[in-house]
C-alpha positions as CSV (number, residue, x, y, z in Angstrom):
1,M,65.4,14.0,110.4
2,I,68.1,17.1,108.9
3,D,71.4,17.0,110.7
4,I,71.8,20.1,112.6
5,D,75.1,20.7,111.2
6,E,74.1,20.5,107.6
7,K,70.7,22.6,108.5
8,N,73.6,25.4,109.3
9,V,75.4,24.9,106.3
10,I,72.1,24.7,104.4
11,L,71.1,28.2,105.8
12,R,74.3,29.7,105.1
13,A,74.5,28.8,101.6
14,V,70.6,30.0,101.4
15,N,72.0,33.6,102.4
16,G,74.7,33.3,99.7
17,D,77.6,31.6,101.3
18,A,79.2,30.3,98.1
19,D,82.0,28.5,100.2
20,A,78.9,26.6,102.4
21,F,77.1,25.7,99.2
22,E,80.8,24.2,97.9
23,Q,80.9,22.1,101.0
24,L,77.2,20.6,100.3
25,V,78.5,20.0,96.7
26,R,81.8,17.9,98.1
27,T,79.2,15.8,100.2
28,Y,77.0,14.8,97.4
29,Q,78.8,14.9,94.1
30,T,79.6,11.4,94.1
31,P,76.0,10.0,94.8
32,I,74.6,12.7,92.4
33,Y,77.1,12.0,89.8
34,N,76.6,8.2,89.9
35,L,73.0,8.7,89.6
36,C,73.2,10.7,86.5
37,L,75.6,8.1,84.8
38,R,73.4,5.4,85.5
39,M,70.3,7.4,84.0
40,S,72.2,8.8,81.2
41,G,74.6,6.1,80.4
42,N,77.6,8.5,79.4
43,P,80.2,9.9,81.4
44,D,80.1,13.4,79.8
45,D,76.5,13.5,79.9
46,A,76.5,12.5,83.7
47,A,78.9,15.2,84.4
48,D,76.7,17.8,82.4
49,L,73.8,16.7,84.2
50,S,75.3,16.7,87.7
51,Q,76.6,20.2,87.3
52,E,73.3,21.4,86.1
53,A,71.4,19.6,89.1
54,F,73.8,21.6,91.4
55,I,73.0,24.8,89.6
56,K,69.5,24.2,89.7
57,A,70.2,23.5,93.7
58,W,72.0,26.6,94.1
59,R,69.1,28.7,92.5
60,N,66.4,26.9,94.3
61,L,68.0,26.8,97.7
62,G,65.0,29.0,99.2
63,S,62.1,26.8,98.4
64,F,63.8,23.9,100.5
65,Q,61.8,23.7,103.6
66,F,63.4,21.4,105.8
67,E,60.5,19.1,105.7
68,S,62.6,16.2,104.3
69,A,66.3,15.6,104.1
70,F,68.1,17.6,102.1
71,S,69.6,14.4,100.1
72,T,66.1,13.7,99.0
73,W,65.4,17.0,98.0
74,L,68.8,17.0,96.2
75,Y,68.1,13.1,94.4
76,R,64.7,14.6,93.3
77,L,66.0,17.5,91.4
78,A,68.8,15.6,90.0
79,S,66.8,12.6,88.9
80,N,64.2,15.1,87.4
81,T,67.0,16.6,85.3
82,C,68.0,13.5,83.9
83,L,64.5,12.6,83.0
84,D,64.2,15.6,81.0
85,F,67.2,15.2,79.6
86,L,66.3,11.6,78.4
87,R,63.0,12.7,77.0
88,S,64.5,15.8,75.3
89,V,67.0,13.6,73.4
90,K,64.4,10.8,72.6
91,R,67.0,8.1,72.7
92,R,68.0,5.1,74.6
93,P,71.4,5.8,76.3
94,Q,74.1,3.1,76.9
95,V,73.8,2.2,80.6
96,S,77.3,2.0,82.3
97,L,77.5,-0.5,84.9
98,T,79.9,1.3,86.9
99,V,80.2,3.9,90.0
100,E,82.7,6.4,91.1
101,D,83.5,6.1,94.7
102,G,84.7,8.5,97.2
103,D,88.1,8.4,96.2
104,G,87.3,9.1,92.5
105,E,88.0,5.7,91.6
106,T,85.7,3.7,88.8
107,Q,84.2,0.4,90.1
108,T,82.3,-2.2,88.1
109,L,79.2,-3.6,90.3
110,D,79.9,-7.3,89.4
111,L,78.9,-10.5,91.3
112,P,80.5,-10.5,94.8
113,D,83.4,-13.2,94.1
114,T,86.5,-12.6,96.1
115,A,88.5,-15.3,93.9
116,P,86.9,-16.4,90.6
117,T,88.0,-18.9,88.4
118,P,88.2,-18.0,84.8
119,E,85.2,-20.1,84.0
120,E,83.7,-17.5,86.6
121,A,85.0,-14.4,85.5
122,A,83.9,-15.3,81.9
123,I,80.1,-15.6,83.3
124,S,80.5,-13.1,85.1
125,K,81.6,-10.4,82.4
126,E,78.6,-12.0,80.0
127,E,76.4,-11.1,82.8
128,N,77.1,-7.7,82.9
129,E,77.2,-7.3,79.2
130,L,73.7,-8.7,79.2
131,L,72.4,-6.4,81.7
132,A,73.9,-3.4,80.1
133,R,72.3,-4.3,76.8
134,A,68.7,-5.1,78.8
135,M,68.9,-2.0,80.5
136,Q,69.1,0.1,77.6
137,S,65.6,-0.9,76.8
138,L,64.0,-0.1,80.1
139,D,62.0,3.1,79.7
140,E,63.1,6.3,81.4
141,Q,60.9,5.8,84.7
142,Q,62.1,2.1,85.2
143,R,65.5,3.1,85.0
144,Q,65.2,6.0,87.4
145,I,63.4,3.8,90.1
146,L,66.1,1.1,89.5
147,T,69.0,3.9,89.7
148,L,67.7,5.2,93.0
149,R,67.3,1.9,94.8
150,V,70.6,0.1,93.2
151,V,73.0,2.9,92.6
152,N,72.0,5.4,95.7
153,D,70.8,2.6,98.1
154,L,67.7,4.5,99.0
155,S,64.8,3.1,101.2
156,Y,61.5,2.4,99.7
157,A,60.2,5.4,102.0
158,E,63.0,7.9,100.6
159,I,62.4,6.7,96.9
160,A,58.5,7.3,97.5
161,E,59.3,10.7,98.9
162,I,61.5,11.4,96.0
163,L,59.1,10.3,93.3
164,N,55.9,11.9,95.2
165,I,54.1,8.3,95.3
166,K,53.2,5.8,97.9
167,E,55.5,3.2,99.1
168,G,53.4,0.6,97.9
169,T,53.6,2.1,94.3
170,V,57.3,2.0,94.6
171,K,57.6,-1.6,95.5
172,S,55.1,-2.6,92.6
173,R,56.7,-0.6,90.0
174,L,60.5,-1.9,91.1
175,A,58.8,-5.5,90.8
176,R,57.6,-5.0,87.4
177,T,61.1,-3.5,86.8
178,R,62.8,-6.1,87.9
179,D,60.4,-8.4,86.2
180,A,61.0,-6.5,82.9
181,L,64.8,-6.7,83.5
182,R,64.7,-10.4,83.5
183,K,62.9,-10.8,80.5
184,K,65.1,-8.6,78.8
185,L,68.2,-10.7,80.0
186,L,66.4,-14.1,78.9
187,Q,65.7,-12.2,75.5
188,C,69.4,-11.3,75.0
189,G,70.2,-14.9,75.3
190,N,68.3,-18.0,76.1
191,E,71.8,-19.9,77.0
192,S,72.9,-16.9,79.3
193,P,74.4,-17.9,82.6
194,L,71.0,-15.6,84.2
195,S,68.5,-18.5,83.8
196,A,64.7,-18.1,84.8
197,S,65.1,-19.6,88.0
198,K,67.9,-17.7,89.2
199,K,66.9,-15.0,91.6
200,L,67.2,-11.6,89.8
201,K,68.8,-9.0,92.4
202,G,68.8,-6.0,90.5
203,G,71.0,-7.8,87.7
204,C,74.6,-9.6,88.6
205,G,73.7,-9.9,92.4
206,I,72.7,-6.1,92.9
207,E,70.0,-6.0,95.5
208,L,66.6,-4.1,94.8
């Protein structure tokens, strides 16, 4: 269900109110940038892709029918923009393990540990490096669904709506992606701290 205040802002933007659209951009610029960053793996590309997504949103606001959350519509648009980019350049981007918070600060998605020992810190760094290399080899659709679940913390139902697939398909794709990521991690180093018996939560403790 769409928030009534947000609906009013959207309606104003549909009618050409640039200030209203700017309000929407301020609300969603961080999660959209983070989505683009994880999918493209490059901060400059992420900035360009998120800007392109918002330009497309501005041009196509009239097609938004309020049948779903505005965020769902925007995530679908941004995600497809990233997919088009990845397919056009035909390369495996370097995947960043950092996201930008609401204050514009960059944060690393590490294992939760309030006071790591030097040995634990070294293991955490190794895990992050292994995860980055492993994610480079995932295909675009795997990276897309993992990004929506991990970075944007969307539910199975929300992802299903964004990708226009069944919720059960989302679960099965995530399961296959998790297995693929685990195999890639093990291929990166058989003596990795991420053993086959350790439960993988999106890598480095990130919940899928």
